[in-house]
C-alpha positions, 0 to 999 in steps of 0.5 A: 662130531662128525660121529654125530653129524653122522647121526643126524638122519635127514628126516631129523634135518627136516624136522627142524626146517619145519620146527617154527620154534626154530625156523621163526627166529632164524628168519628175523635174524637173517633179515636183520643181517641182510638190512644191515648188510644193504643199508651199510654197504650200499648206503641208500640216502633219503631227505627228511622234513622236521616241522613245528621247530622254536626259534632260539636267539643267540645274544652271547657276547652281543652289543645287545646283550652287554647293553641291556637289550631284550627281545619284544617280539613274541618269537615263541609262536613262531615255528619253523621247518628244516629239511636234512639229508643223510644216510637212511639209517641216520635219518631215521633216527633222528629226533627234532631235539637234534636240531637248533633253529636260531638266528644271531643278534650280532648285528643289533646295534640299537633298539628297533626291528631287525631282519635276521637270518634263521640258521639251523644247527645239526647235532653230528656231521653224519647228515647235512641241512638242505633248506630253512623255511622261513629262511628269515625273520623279524625280531624287535630289540629295545632296552628294558626299564623299571619305573615306580607308579603309585597306583589309584583305585578305581571301584567302578560303580560303587555306591553307598545306602542313603546316609552313608558315603563310598570312599575312594578305593584303597588298593592292597597286595602291592607293597607301599601302593608302588607298582614297579613296572619292568618292559621295553623302554619304548612302552615303559615311556608312555605309562602315565598312571597305573589304577587298579580296577574292580567292577562293583556295581552295586550299592554297599552298605559296608566295606568291602574288598574286591579283586581287581586288575591292574590297568596301565594307562597312557596321557590320553587315559588308553589302556596299554598292553601288558604284552612284554611287561612285567608287574611286581603285583600278582594278586591285586584288591580294592577296599571300598570303605563305607563311611559316615560324615558328621559335623561336631564341635571343637573343644580345648583342652588344658593340663598343668592345672594348679589343684582345684582349678576349674579349666571351664573357667578359661574362656577361649575361641577357635578358628575352626569351631565346627568341623565335618568328621568322616569314618566308620559309621560305628564309630562316627555315631559315638562322637560328639566332639573333637577334643584339641591336645592339651594346652599347658595352663602355665604358658598361659599369659597376657602376652602369651595367648594364641596357641597352635594345637593339634586335634585328638582323633579317635582310631578310624576317624579323620577330618574331611577339611584335613586340618593339621593344627588349630588355632586357640585363643585364650580371652584375657580380656579383665585379667591381670598379672601379678607377681608374689613371693611364696614362703609357704612350702610344703614338702610331701613324701619325705621318708620317715627319720628325715626332716627338710627346709625349703627356701621361699619361691620368689617372683611367682607370676599368677594371672587370673580375673582382676577381682580374683588376683587383687585379693591374693597374697602370699598367705593364700598361695601354697608351693608343695615339693615332693621329696620321693626317693629323695636322701639326705643333702640339699636338692633344687626340685620343681614346686607344684603352686596351690591357691586356697579357695581360688578355681580360676587363677593360675601360676605362669611359668615353671618354679623351684625351691631348694630342699635341705634334707637332714636327719631328725 
């Protein structure tokens, strides 16, 4: 080793000192060592200010947290400054996220606004916090409630072309038209109505849908700010139906008619003989009358001639007067009733290889015009029984009455016969 040093001549040492590849890294290294010695040995102190820090609210294990209160104030927009002091090498390496600015909700015991002290916490004990600015902040707390409102549509400026009607708007985008509003109790309690508002401001010739916004209104109709309010609807729309109105007649209908019976022979009156309908223009144009639910003819008698029945409305059509039922009164003037025994009982649809016998049908009440009923005898009335899928044995079955040559007489009530089926 010593012999190698001896071999290193002064000229070689001088060459190393003037070699940039050696001297530059060496200088950097020596500078770093000197800085490290100074900062660690002499330990200079410095101050540093952090700005634009946001505020946190500590609500853990507080009355407010346990009783469902929340923050009403907009604390996210408030910014704070913190001054720290410590060793230069420590303070220089700090980042804003190493500091936490917060207030405690420990003193909050009822809704209201509180002036709370602002505190800053540090990430280590190698430095100290000198100050926080501002040192206090006002924070409002309140209970948060959820209430439900039925949303009504407000299609501003909607009109229809001549001959058509612009109906009240229909809200969509909210399940069941029920809006759930969550927010501070003091604010939610002021809400009197929820409205989906859209600006139409033109004449419509057909149904259209528009984007809408939710407005919460107080009792005076003033709009309530949506600050700190959460709604269960994001995209709300309002459909403006364009409809047509028309006046049509109302007619009664009848079922369970005897074979050959002409229902046009039944005279009646209806408490609302004409009604106004409204709906899709194309559907309205196709309608000339509204037919009521059918009345069972067998239920009509001299003592039972008033019936409450519902209208049968095509899809997209409704009554403007919203009648739920109509009263139909059968005109039985000039009608009489008569009781006879029907001896002619005819079986139909009997399986091959079988035969049947049926009992007479007694006390059959018939009703109709006096002249026609007086002429009817047992021979002019047949009871028909359907034996489809019936096997051997005795069966009690309903019968259908048929009149010969009479289209305006009916049987009051329902009747049965006993059919005995045997092999041929």
